[in-house]
C-alpha positions as CSV (number, residue, x, y, z in Angstrom):
1,X,18.3,6.4,-10.4
2,X,21.8,4.8,-10.4
3,X,22.5,2.2,-12.9
4,X,24.6,-0.9,-12.3
5,X,28.4,-0.9,-12.4
6,X,30.2,-3.4,-14.6
7,X,30.9,-5.6,-11.6
8,X,27.3,-5.5,-10.5
9,X,26.2,-6.4,-14.0
10,X,28.5,-9.4,-14.1
11,X,27.2,-10.6,-10.8
12,X,23.6,-10.1,-12.0
13,X,24.1,-11.8,-15.3
14,X,25.9,-14.8,-13.8
15,X,22.5,-16.2,-12.9
16,X,19.7,-17.0,-15.1
17,X,17.0,-14.8,-16.5
18,X,14.8,-13.2,-13.9
19,X,12.4,-10.3,-13.3
20,X,15.6,-8.1,-13.6
21,X,17.4,-9.8,-16.5
22,X,16.6,-10.5,-20.2
23,X,19.1,-11.9,-22.6
24,X,18.8,-11.4,-26.4
25,X,20.8,-13.1,-29.1
26,X,20.4,-10.0,-31.3
27,X,18.2,-7.0,-31.8
28,X,16.2,-8.2,-34.8
29,X,13.0,-8.6,-32.8
30,X,12.6,-4.9,-31.9
31,X,9.0,-5.6,-30.6
32,X,10.3,-8.0,-28.0
33,X,12.9,-5.5,-26.8
34,X,10.2,-2.7,-26.6
35,X,8.0,-5.0,-24.5
36,X,10.9,-5.7,-22.1
37,X,11.7,-2.0,-21.8
38,X,8.0,-1.4,-21.0
39,X,7.9,-4.2,-18.5
40,X,11.1,-3.2,-16.7
41,X,10.0,0.4,-16.5
42,X,6.7,-0.7,-14.9
43,X,8.6,-2.7,-12.2
44,X,5.4,-4.5,-11.1
45,X,7.4,-6.2,-8.2
46,X,8.4,-2.7,-6.9
47,X,12.0,-3.9,-6.8
48,X,13.2,-0.4,-7.2
49,X,16.1,-1.6,-9.3
50,X,16.9,-1.2,-13.0
51,X,16.0,-4.0,-15.4
52,X,18.7,-5.1,-17.8
53,X,18.4,-6.2,-21.4
54,X,21.7,-7.8,-22.7
55,X,21.9,-8.0,-26.5
56,X,24.6,-10.4,-27.6
57,X,24.1,-13.2,-25.1
58,X,22.3,-16.5,-25.5
59,X,19.7,-17.7,-23.0
60,X,22.3,-20.0,-21.5
61,X,24.7,-17.1,-20.9
62,X,27.0,-17.9,-23.8
63,X,28.1,-15.3,-26.3
64,X,26.1,-15.0,-29.5
65,X,29.0,-13.3,-31.3
66,X,27.2,-10.3,-32.8
67,X,29.0,-7.1,-33.9
68,X,28.1,-4.4,-31.4
69,X,28.5,-1.4,-33.6
70,X,27.3,2.2,-33.4
71,X,24.2,1.5,-35.5
72,X,23.0,-1.1,-33.1
73,X,23.5,1.2,-30.1
74,X,21.8,4.0,-31.9
75,X,18.8,1.8,-32.8
76,X,18.4,0.6,-29.2
77,X,18.6,4.1,-27.9
78,X,16.0,5.4,-30.3
79,X,13.5,2.9,-29.0
80,X,12.9,5.2,-26.1
81,X,11.8,8.1,-28.2
82,X,10.1,6.4,-31.3
83,X,6.7,7.2,-29.9
84,X,5.7,3.6,-29.0
85,X,6.6,3.8,-25.3
86,X,4.6,6.4,-23.3
87,X,5.4,8.0,-20.9
88,X,9.0,8.0,-22.0
89,X,11.1,5.5,-20.0
90,X,14.5,6.4,-18.6
91,X,17.2,4.1,-20.1
92,X,20.9,3.9,-20.7
93,X,22.5,2.0,-23.7
94,X,26.2,1.1,-23.6
95,X,28.6,-1.2,-25.3
96,X,30.1,-3.5,-22.6
97,X,32.2,-6.7,-22.4
98,X,30.3,-8.8,-19.8
99,X,31.5,-12.3,-18.8
100,X,33.7,-12.4,-21.9
101,X,30.9,-11.4,-24.3
102,X,30.7,-8.2,-26.4
103,X,27.2,-6.9,-25.7
104,X,24.9,-4.0,-25.9
105,X,23.5,-3.4,-22.5
106,X,20.2,-1.6,-22.1
107,X,19.4,-0.6,-18.5
108,X,15.8,0.5,-17.7
109,X,15.0,2.5,-14.6
110,X,11.7,2.0,-12.8
111,X,9.3,4.7,-14.0
112,X,8.2,7.4,-11.7
113,X,4.9,7.7,-13.7
114,X,3.6,4.2,-14.3
115,X,2.0,2.5,-16.1
116,X,4.2,2.8,-19.1
117,X,2.5,1.5,-22.3
118,X,3.9,0.0,-25.4
119,X,1.6,0.8,-28.3
120,X,-1.2,1.3,-25.8
121,X,-0.7,-1.9,-23.8
122,X,0.8,-2.2,-20.3
123,X,3.5,-4.9,-20.2
124,X,5.0,-6.3,-17.0
125,X,7.7,-8.7,-16.0
126,X,6.5,-11.9,-14.3
127,X,9.7,-13.8,-13.4
128,X,11.6,-14.3,-16.6
129,X,8.5,-13.7,-18.8
130,X,6.8,-10.6,-20.2
131,X,3.0,-10.5,-20.0
132,X,0.2,-8.0,-20.6
133,X,-0.9,-6.5,-17.2
134,X,-4.3,-7.3,-15.8
135,X,-6.7,-4.5,-14.9
136,X,-5.8,-5.1,-11.3
137,X,-2.1,-4.8,-12.0
138,X,-2.7,-1.6,-14.1
139,X,-4.6,-0.2,-11.1
140,X,-1.7,-0.9,-8.7
141,X,0.7,0.8,-11.1
142,X,-1.6,3.8,-11.3
143,X,-1.8,4.0,-7.5
144,X,2.0,3.8,-7.3
145,X,2.2,6.8,-9.7
146,X,-0.1,8.8,-7.4
147,X,2.0,7.6,-4.4
148,X,4.9,9.5,-6.0
149,X,2.8,12.6,-5.9
150,X,1.1,14.1,-2.9
151,X,-1.1,11.4,-1.4
152,X,-4.9,12.0,-1.4
153,X,-5.1,12.7,2.3
154,X,-2.5,15.5,1.9
155,X,-4.2,17.1,-1.0
156,X,-6.0,20.4,-0.4
157,X,-9.8,20.7,-0.5
158,X,-10.4,23.9,-2.3
159,X,-14.0,24.1,-1.4
160,X,-13.3,23.9,2.3
161,X,-12.0,26.5,4.7
162,X,-10.2,26.6,8.1
163,X,-13.7,27.1,9.6
164,X,-14.6,23.6,8.6
165,X,-12.1,22.3,11.2
166,X,-12.6,22.0,14.9
167,X,-9.8,24.4,15.9
168,X,-10.5,24.1,19.6
169,X,-10.1,20.3,19.4
170,X,-7.0,20.6,17.4
171,X,-5.4,23.2,19.7
172,X,-6.3,21.5,23.0
173,X,-6.2,17.9,22.1
174,X,-4.2,17.0,18.9
175,X,-1.3,19.5,19.0
176,X,-0.2,18.3,22.5
177,X,-0.3,14.7,21.3
178,X,1.5,15.5,18.0
179,X,4.2,17.9,19.2
180,X,6.5,17.6,22.3
181,X,5.4,19.7,25.2
182,X,8.6,21.7,25.4
183,X,8.4,22.4,21.7
184,X,4.9,23.7,22.1
185,X,5.9,25.9,25.0
186,X,8.7,27.5,23.0
187,X,6.7,27.7,19.8
188,X,5.0,31.1,19.4
189,X,3.7,30.6,15.9
190,X,0.0,31.1,15.2
191,X,-2.2,28.0,15.1
192,X,-2.5,28.3,11.3
193,X,1.2,28.0,10.8
194,X,1.3,25.0,13.2
195,X,-1.4,23.3,11.1
196,X,0.7,23.9,8.0
197,X,3.7,22.2,9.6
198,X,1.6,19.2,10.4
199,X,0.3,19.1,6.8
200,X,-3.2,19.7,7.9
201,X,-3.4,22.8,5.7
202,X,-2.0,23.1,2.1
203,X,-1.9,26.7,1.2
204,X,-5.1,28.2,2.7
205,X,-7.1,25.0,2.4
206,X,-7.6,22.1,4.8
207,X,-6.3,18.7,3.5
208,X,-8.6,15.7,3.1
209,X,-6.8,14.0,6.1
210,X,-7.5,17.1,8.3
211,X,-11.2,17.1,7.4
212,X,-11.4,13.3,8.1
213,X,-9.8,13.6,11.5
214,X,-10.7,17.2,12.7
215,X,-13.6,18.3,10.5
216,X,-16.7,19.6,12.2
217,X,-18.7,17.4,9.8
218,X,-16.3,14.8,8.2
219,X,-18.9,12.8,6.4
220,X,-20.1,15.8,4.5
221,X,-16.7,15.8,2.8
222,X,-16.1,12.0,2.8
223,X,-19.4,10.2,2.8
224,X,-17.9,6.8,3.1
225,X,-15.6,7.7,6.0
226,X,-17.5,5.8,8.7
227,X,-17.6,2.3,10.1
228,X,-20.7,0.1,9.7
229,X,-21.0,-2.3,12.7
230,X,-23.4,-5.2,12.6
231,X,-24.0,-7.8,15.3
232,X,-25.8,-10.7,13.6
233,X,-27.6,-13.4,15.5
234,X,-26.5,-16.2,13.3
235,X,-24.1,-17.1,10.5
236,X,-25.3,-15.0,7.6
237,X,-26.7,-11.6,6.7
238,X,-30.1,-13.1,6.3
239,X,-30.2,-13.9,10.0
240,X,-31.7,-11.4,12.5
241,X,-29.6,-8.4,13.3
242,X,-29.1,-7.9,17.0
243,X,-27.4,-4.5,16.7
244,X,-26.5,-2.0,14.0
245,X,-24.4,1.1,14.4
246,X,-23.2,3.7,11.9
247,X,-20.0,5.1,13.5
248,X,-19.6,8.6,12.2
249,X,-17.9,11.8,13.3
250,X,-14.2,12.6,13.8
251,X,-11.7,9.9,13.3
252,X,-11.0,9.6,17.0
253,X,-14.7,9.5,17.9
254,X,-15.2,6.6,15.4
255,X,-12.3,4.7,16.8
256,X,-13.2,5.1,20.4
257,X,-16.8,4.0,19.8
258,X,-15.6,1.1,17.9
259,X,-13.3,0.0,20.6
260,X,-16.2,0.2,23.1
261,X,-18.3,-2.0,20.8
262,X,-15.6,-4.6,20.6
263,X,-15.2,-4.8,24.3
264,X,-18.9,-4.9,25.0
265,X,-19.5,-7.7,22.5
266,X,-16.6,-9.9,23.6
267,X,-17.9,-13.0,25.4
268,X,-15.6,-14.3,28.2
269,X,-15.7,-18.0,29.1
270,X,-13.8,-19.7,31.9
271,X,-11.3,-22.6,31.8
272,X,-11.9,-24.3,35.2
273,X,-9.4,-27.0,34.4
274,X,-6.4,-24.6,34.5
275,X,-4.1,-24.9,37.5
276,X,-3.5,-23.4,39.9
277,X,-6.4,-21.1,39.1
278,X,-9.2,-20.5,36.7
279,X,-8.4,-18.5,33.5
280,X,-10.8,-16.2,31.7
281,X,-10.9,-17.0,28.0
282,X,-12.5,-14.4,25.6
283,X,-13.9,-15.7,22.3
284,X,-11.7,-13.2,20.6
285,X,-8.6,-11.3,21.8
286,X,-9.4,-7.6,21.9
287,X,-5.9,-6.7,20.8
288,X,-6.2,-8.7,17.6
289,X,-9.5,-7.2,16.5
290,X,-8.2,-3.8,17.3
291,X,-5.1,-4.3,15.1
292,X,-7.2,-5.5,12.2
293,X,-9.9,-2.7,12.3
294,X,-7.3,0.0,12.9
295,X,-5.5,-1.2,9.7
296,X,-8.8,-1.3,7.9
297,X,-9.5,2.3,8.7
298,X,-5.9,3.5,8.2
299,X,-5.2,1.8,4.8
300,X,-8.6,2.0,3.1
301,X,-9.3,4.0,0.0
302,X,-11.0,7.3,0.8
303,X,-10.6,8.8,-2.7
304,X,-12.7,6.8,-5.2
305,X,-15.4,5.1,-3.1
306,X,-18.2,6.0,-0.7
307,X,-18.3,2.5,0.8
308,X,-17.8,2.3,4.6
309,X,-15.4,0.2,6.5
310,X,-17.5,-2.8,7.5
311,X,-17.2,-4.8,10.8
312,X,-19.7,-7.7,10.8
313,X,-19.9,-9.8,13.9
314,X,-21.6,-13.2,13.4
315,X,-22.0,-16.0,16.0
316,X,-19.1,-18.0,14.6
317,X,-16.8,-15.3,13.1
318,X,-16.0,-11.7,12.5
319,X,-15.6,-10.2,9.0
320,X,-13.8,-6.9,8.5
321,X,-13.9,-5.3,5.0
322,X,-11.7,-2.3,4.0
323,X,-12.5,-0.5,0.7
324,X,-9.7,-0.5,-1.8
325,X,-7.2,-3.2,-2.7
326,X,-3.6,-3.5,-1.7
327,X,-1.5,-0.4,-2.2
328,X,2.0,0.4,-3.6
329,X,4.7,-2.2,-2.9
330,X,2.4,-4.4,-0.8
331,X,1.5,-7.8,-2.3
332,X,-0.6,-10.7,-1.1
333,X,2.7,-12.5,-0.4
334,X,4.9,-9.9,1.3
335,X,2.1,-8.4,3.4
336,X,2.5,-11.4,5.8
337,X,6.2,-10.6,6.3
338,X,5.8,-7.0,7.6
339,X,6.0,-5.2,4.3
340,X,3.8,-2.1,4.4
341,X,3.1,0.9,2.2
342,X,0.8,3.9,2.9
343,X,-2.0,5.0,0.8
344,X,-2.8,7.5,3.5
345,X,0.4,8.5,5.3
346,X,-1.2,11.6,6.9
347,X,-4.0,9.5,8.3
348,X,-1.5,6.9,9.6
349,X,0.4,9.7,11.3
350,X,-2.7,11.1,12.9
351,X,-3.8,7.7,14.2
352,X,-0.3,7.2,15.6
353,X,-0.5,10.5,17.5
354,X,-4.0,9.7,18.7
355,X,-2.8,6.4,20.1
356,X,-4.5,4.1,17.6
357,X,-1.3,2.8,15.9
358,X,1.8,2.1,17.8
359,X,3.9,-0.2,15.7
360,X,3.7,0.3,11.9
361,X,4.2,-2.8,9.8
362,X,3.6,-5.2,12.7
363,X,-0.2,-5.4,12.7
364,X,-0.6,-8.8,11.0
365,X,2.2,-10.4,13.0
366,X,0.8,-9.1,16.3
367,X,-2.7,-10.2,15.3
368,X,-1.6,-13.7,14.5
369,X,0.3,-14.0,17.8
370,X,-2.7,-12.7,19.8
371,X,-5.1,-15.2,18.1
372,X,-2.7,-18.1,18.6
373,X,-2.3,-17.3,22.2
374,X,-6.0,-17.1,22.7
375,X,-6.7,-20.4,20.9
376,X,-8.3,-18.9,17.7
377,X,-7.5,-20.1,14.2
378,X,-5.2,-17.8,12.1
379,X,-6.9,-14.9,10.3
380,X,-8.1,-15.5,6.8
381,X,-7.4,-12.7,4.3
382,X,-8.9,-12.1,0.9
383,X,-7.4,-9.6,-1.5
384,X,-9.6,-8.2,-4.2
385,X,-9.2,-5.3,-6.5
386,X,-11.8,-3.3,-4.7
387,X,-11.3,-4.4,-1.1
388,X,-9.2,-6.2,1.5
389,X,-11.2,-8.4,3.8
390,X,-10.2,-10.6,6.8
391,X,-12.2,-13.2,8.6
392,X,-11.5,-14.1,12.3
393,X,-13.1,-17.2,13.7
394,X,-14.1,-17.8,17.3
395,X,-11.8,-19.6,19.7
396,X,-11.6,-23.4,19.1
């Protein structure tokens, strides 16, 4: 992590306090400084930039006139290792003259192993304030830590073997889709080595992503890795169920069957007022539903739940539920602006090669456009700690 230069610090501090800046008149309240170090290290906004604590500056940016001596710098530096902040944050402490003020500047790098705790509590920065993290915020920080390691779908399954993969399907179907034809022709490596290069094997063991997409019995390893499809004759689950399907098998089989179900259940009306000819108007655009359900399968949590991805089709709406909350740097605000992060990067890559994901990060924007063009209301999202759900209502 690179810390700010003097010029960058001056520019940063010329504004008010923010999620990256905290001013302190002096260092007498060491608890407050510890909390800020903890909060900046947790970087709940995923800014990816150091947070700055400036000791020797008033809230309004004027100089407090303290003596920045070696003892002050030493006391600030020792806050990192006094045992109250765990895991240890990465900080720098320097004497600097900033905007005409003699100050002690503490720069705190975002932690690679969040959440960081101060005396057992997780503190985060919300704008210019420091607050105790909620359980949902702690969960997001924990997921971000795991995101820095090998993701779940790339981890080896030590109880599985290569024989648990459909090698014929991999060799004849997936490899030609994932690797350029001329590369395959020149590549004389054994299949096992090719699977290693595609991260489908880790050591001698298949990865979770490989078992999901290419296993001979994926649900034996990941019981929740299926899509539950319901067609309800009414507006609630208490109404009669017209059709129920449990879509299991390899990832591609699940997605193809789901696409068929979407197309079969679409109702197409006709606008006879259109000129110069009649126009067919489906109650839902297939492309929008496909984007949403592909994202639900791609981004769901496969690690800590056996819940399926749910696709419930009512007379007046469709509800899609994906197990697991938002992941990594994605928030309920920035998700609508194309920000994306990958809980399952290997699954995303496989779905791309299989033709189920063409434009990463564009799913929501494309969905909104398709719905608008078809005359449907905008999608309605709900973000919970344990799931992301979206409701799409029939054409107006």
